[in-house]
C-alpha positions as CSV (number, residue, x, y, z in Angstrom):
1,X,128.6,160.2,97.8
2,X,131.7,158.9,99.8
3,X,133.4,160.9,102.9
4,X,136.5,161.5,103.4
5,X,138.7,161.9,106.6
6,X,141.6,164.6,105.8
7,X,143.7,164.3,108.9
8,X,146.7,161.3,110.1
9,X,145.1,159.6,113.0
10,X,148.0,158.2,114.7
11,X,151.5,156.7,114.1
12,X,153.2,153.9,115.5
13,X,157.2,152.9,115.4
14,X,158.6,149.8,116.3
15,X,161.7,150.2,118.6
16,X,164.0,149.6,115.9
17,X,162.5,152.0,113.9
18,X,162.2,149.5,110.9
19,X,158.3,149.6,111.2
20,X,155.7,152.2,110.9
21,X,152.4,152.1,111.2
22,X,150.0,154.9,109.9
23,X,146.3,155.5,110.1
24,X,145.7,157.2,107.2
25,X,142.7,159.5,106.1
26,X,139.8,156.8,104.9
27,X,136.4,156.9,103.3
28,X,133.3,156.6,105.5
29,X,129.7,156.2,103.7
30,X,127.6,159.3,104.7
31,X,124.9,156.9,105.7
32,X,124.9,153.4,107.4
33,X,122.3,151.1,106.7
34,X,123.1,149.3,109.7
35,X,122.9,151.5,112.9
36,X,125.5,149.4,115.0
37,X,128.0,150.2,112.0
38,X,128.0,154.0,112.6
39,X,127.8,153.5,116.4
40,X,130.7,151.8,116.7
41,X,132.1,154.1,114.5
42,X,131.4,156.8,116.6
43,X,132.8,154.9,119.8
44,X,136.5,154.9,118.5
45,X,136.5,158.1,117.6
46,X,135.9,157.7,113.6
47,X,132.8,160.0,113.2
48,X,133.5,163.8,113.9
49,X,132.5,163.9,117.9
50,X,131.4,167.6,116.7
51,X,128.2,166.3,115.0
52,X,127.2,163.9,118.2
53,X,126.0,164.0,121.3
54,X,128.3,163.3,123.5
55,X,126.2,162.6,126.6
56,X,123.9,159.9,124.4
57,X,126.8,158.1,122.8
58,X,128.1,157.7,126.5
59,X,125.4,156.4,127.4
60,X,125.3,153.5,124.9
61,X,129.1,153.0,125.8
62,X,127.5,152.4,129.5
63,X,125.0,150.5,128.7
64,X,127.4,148.0,126.0
65,X,129.8,148.2,129.5
66,X,127.1,147.1,132.0
67,X,125.9,144.5,129.3
68,X,129.5,142.7,128.2
69,X,131.8,144.1,130.4
70,X,130.3,144.7,133.7
71,X,133.2,145.1,136.0
72,X,135.1,147.8,134.0
73,X,133.0,151.1,135.1
74,X,133.3,149.4,138.8
75,X,136.7,149.3,139.1
76,X,137.7,152.4,136.9
77,X,135.4,154.7,139.0
78,X,134.4,152.9,141.8
79,X,130.8,153.0,141.2
80,X,127.7,150.0,141.9
81,X,126.5,149.9,138.3
82,X,124.0,147.0,139.2
83,X,120.0,148.4,138.6
84,X,120.9,151.7,137.8
85,X,120.7,153.7,133.8
86,X,122.9,155.1,131.9
87,X,121.9,158.9,132.6
88,X,122.5,158.1,136.7
89,X,125.9,156.4,136.2
90,X,127.0,159.3,134.0
91,X,126.4,161.6,136.9
92,X,128.6,159.0,139.2
93,X,131.4,159.1,137.0
94,X,130.6,163.3,136.6
95,X,130.9,163.3,140.6
96,X,133.5,161.3,141.1
97,X,136.2,162.6,138.3
98,X,135.2,166.3,139.9
99,X,132.8,167.6,136.7
100,X,131.6,170.9,138.3
101,X,129.8,173.9,136.7
102,X,130.1,176.7,138.4
103,X,127.6,176.7,141.0
104,X,128.8,172.9,142.0
105,X,126.5,171.3,139.4
106,X,127.4,168.1,138.0
107,X,129.0,169.0,134.6
108,X,127.8,165.9,132.4
109,X,128.7,166.5,129.1
110,X,132.2,166.8,130.2
111,X,132.3,163.6,132.3
112,X,130.9,162.2,128.5
113,X,134.0,163.3,127.0
114,X,136.6,162.2,129.6
115,X,134.5,158.8,129.9
116,X,135.1,158.4,125.5
117,X,138.3,159.5,126.0
118,X,139.9,157.0,128.7
119,X,137.6,154.0,126.1
120,X,139.4,155.4,123.3
121,X,142.5,155.8,124.8
122,X,141.9,151.9,126.3
123,X,142.2,153.5,130.4
124,X,139.2,151.1,130.8
125,X,141.0,147.8,129.2
126,X,141.0,145.4,126.4
127,X,137.3,145.9,125.2
128,X,135.8,145.1,121.4
129,X,132.9,145.9,120.7
130,X,132.2,142.9,118.3
131,X,132.1,139.3,118.8
132,X,132.2,136.8,116.1
133,X,129.2,136.0,114.2
134,X,128.0,133.6,116.0
135,X,127.4,136.0,118.6
136,X,125.3,139.2,118.9
137,X,127.1,142.0,118.1
138,X,124.5,144.6,118.7
139,X,125.3,147.7,121.0
140,X,122.0,148.0,123.4
């Protein structure tokens, strides 16, 4: 069985309004042979966030960024990430972005959502999740 996305995702028009690009509903398999395919689709928002653990997804994004784009988190959030675990870095992002619960505790889930939103909106810069065939393209 295939699952179908039903809502339109995005519409882009050129300046002269002569060209219009639409990201229309697509078809996805309910299971992926390669877990990396599912992870990459989740990171870009092609899998419904409501069925995912955003904290874990943010940790995966942080691990990937540390490995392939180590300067991004430092530049965006002013954090030192060298030698630090993804969960700790996400807590630091929560601190920097003032994601707090009542009582002053860190709202890590909100920070995870903000990090994923920044990534998907391109606010972290130009980032590719895949490399050419001769490069390892697994998010670790």
